[in-house]
N, C-alpha and C positions, 0 to 999 in steps of 0.2 A: 479477420484477415489483417495482416500487418500493413500499415501504410508504407513501410520501408520496402515492401515487395510489390507495390503498385505504382503505376504512372499517374500523372495528373489527369490524363484522359479517362482512365478507368474510374477515378474518383468523381470526375464530372458526370460520367454515365451513372454511377451509383446515386448521385444526388437527384437524378430524375425520378427515383422511386423511394428514396429513404433519406432521412436527414440526421441520423444518429451518428455519434462518433465518441470514442472512449479514450481518455487519457489515463494511463497508469501513473500513479504518483507515489514515489518512494522517497528514499533518502540514502545517503552514504554515511554510515556511522558504525562504531564498534558494535560487534555482536559476539563478543567472547570468542568462541572457537569456530564460529560461522563466518561466512563472507561478510565483509563490510557493506556489500551491496544487497544484503538479504532482503530488505524491505522492497527494494526496486525489483529484484528478481521475482519475488512472490507476486507483486502487483501486476507485473507484465504477463507472467505466465497465467495467472487467473484470468486476466482480460482476454488473452488470446484463446484460451480453452472455452471460455464462456461465449465469446463472440463467433467462434468458428462456424457453428451450425446456423447462425443467424445472418452471417455475411456482413456484420457491422465492422467498419474499419477501426483499427487500434493504432493510435499514435505511438511513436517511440516513447518509452518511459522517461519521465522526468526524474533524474537521479539525485537531485538535491532538494532537501527539505529543511524543516526546523528541528535542529538537534543541539540546542545550546548547552544542554546538560553534559554532553559528551565531548566537547571540543578540547579537553585535555588529553584525549586518546588520539594518537596519530592516525590520520586518515579519515577524520570526521570534519568535513566542511559543513557549515550551518548557515542557512539564510534567515534573515529577519522575516517575521510574518508578513510585513508590508511588501517585502521584496517578492516573496512567494506569490502573494495575491496579485501583485502587479504583473509578474511574468505570465501567469495563467490568464489574466484579463486580456493582455495584449494578444496572446496566442488565440484565445477563443474569439476575441473581437475580429481577428482576421478571418477565422473560419466562418463566423456568422455572416460576414460580408459575402462569402462565397456560396452561402446557401445552407450551411449546417445550422440546425436549430435545437437539437437535443444533445446535450453534453453530459456525459457521465464521467466523473472523476472517480477512478477506482484507487482508493487510498490504501497503502500498505504500511503506514507509519502514524501512530497515534499523535505524534507531535505536530502533524500537519492539520489535524482536525479543526483547530481554531480558525483555519482559513475558510471553513465551510460557510459561516455566517456572512462575512463580507462578499464572498463570491456569489452566494445566493441573492444577496441584495443587489449586486451589480447586474446579474443575469436578468433580474426582474425588470430592469430598465431597457433591455434589448427587445425589439419587436419580435414577438413569436418565439422567444428563446425559453428553454427550460434547462435547468442544471440540477443534477443529482450528485451529491457528494457521498460516496459509499465507502465506509470503513468495512473491509471484508469480514471482520470478525463479529459484527454486530447483529446480523439477522438471527432471529430466535433459533432456527434449526442449527445454525453454526455455533451459537453460544451453548446450546444443549450438547452438541457434539464435543465441544471443548470441555464442558463440565463433566461429561461422561468419561473423559480420559483422566482428568485430574484437576485439582484446584490451584496448581502451581504452574499454570501455563502463562509465563510472563517473559519479559524481555530477555532475549539471547538464550532462552532455554528450549525445552522440547517443542513449545508451540511454534517456533520458527525453524525447527530443525527438519528439513526435507532433504531428499537426495540432491536436489538442485541448489540448496544453500550451503551444503557441507563442502569442506575443502579436503582434497586428497591428502592423506597423511596426517591430518589434524584430528586427533582423537580426544574428545572431552573426558573429564573425569566420569567414572561410573557411579560415584556416590552422589547422594542428594545434597545440594548446597542449601544451607539455611536461607530462608526467604528474607529479603531485605524490604522494609517498608518503603513503598514508592514515594511516600511523602517526604522521607528523608532525602531522597534524590532531588525532589523538586525544591526543597528548601536550602540545599547546599550549593556551593559554587562548583565549577567544573573540576578544579583540583581536588576538592573534598570528595566529589563523586568518584574520582579515579581511586582515591584511597579507600573509600567505602566499598566499592564494587570489586576491587582487585582485578579479577579476570574479565569483568564487564557484565556478567550475568546477574540478574536480580534474584536468582536462587531457584530452588526446585530441581527436578530431574533435567538433565541435559538432553536426553533422548527418550522417546517412547517407541513402541513397536511400529514397524512399517504398516501393519494392518490397521492399527488405530489411526495412523496419520493418513492413510489412504481414505478412510471413511470421512475424516475431517476435511480433506481436500475436496472430495466429491460434494460434500455439503456446501463448502465455500464457493465452488464453481456454480452450483445450482443457485446459490443466493445471488450471485452476480447476474446470472442469466434471467432470473425472475425480475430483477430490477430493470434490466434492459427491455424485457417484454411487457411488463405490467406496472412499472413504477412511475410512468409519466402522468401528468395531470390530464 
C-alpha cells in the first residue's frame, strides 16, 4: 500500500501489528531511449506489487541517487554518496522514532549500492532496528531469469525496457549495439562517457519479447516479497 494513499491515523493503526516499511530508491539519469526516471519507476512498481498482498506500506520513491558518470547528459542530477546516506538516515531516523523498526530499501540503481554499507552500520546503532538494502536484480532466481534471456542485459538496454519505462513515440534501434566495457565508463569523465556511449546505452539489444520480460518481472517481484517475508534476522 502506498503511503501517499494513507492518512497518518491509518499508519498509526498499522504500527499496532507490524513495523515494516519500504523505500523504493531510484535515480534520475539518462537511459538512452527510455525514461530518465527508469530506475525510480522500476523500484517503485516492484515495491508496490511485492507489498500489496502483505499490506506493507511503501514510501514515495526517492528519485535522486548517485549518477556521477552521466552528468554530461541533460536531465541527470547526481547526489554525492554521503548526501544520499544522510537523507536516508534522516528519513529513517524519523520513522524509527514513530515505531517503525524494519526498513527495506528497494534499490533500482547500481550506483546507489555503495550506500548499503554505511546505512547498515548506522541502522545497527538504532535500538531494535533492522535494515535490508535490496538490489532487485541480485537474487539467484532473478539472475537466472536474466541470464536465460541474454548476457547483454545492461544499462539502458532490454533489461530496463518495460512497458512502463518506454516513452510513446520513442522507438530504439532494432539492431544490437556493440557492448561497451563498463570499466571504460568508470574510468572516464562524464564528457568522455557521453562521447563513448553516444545514445547512452551500454550496448546489446534494446528490447526483448514481452513474454520474456514478464517472466523476469514475476521473478523480481517474488524476490522482493521473499525478502519482506523471510529476510529479517
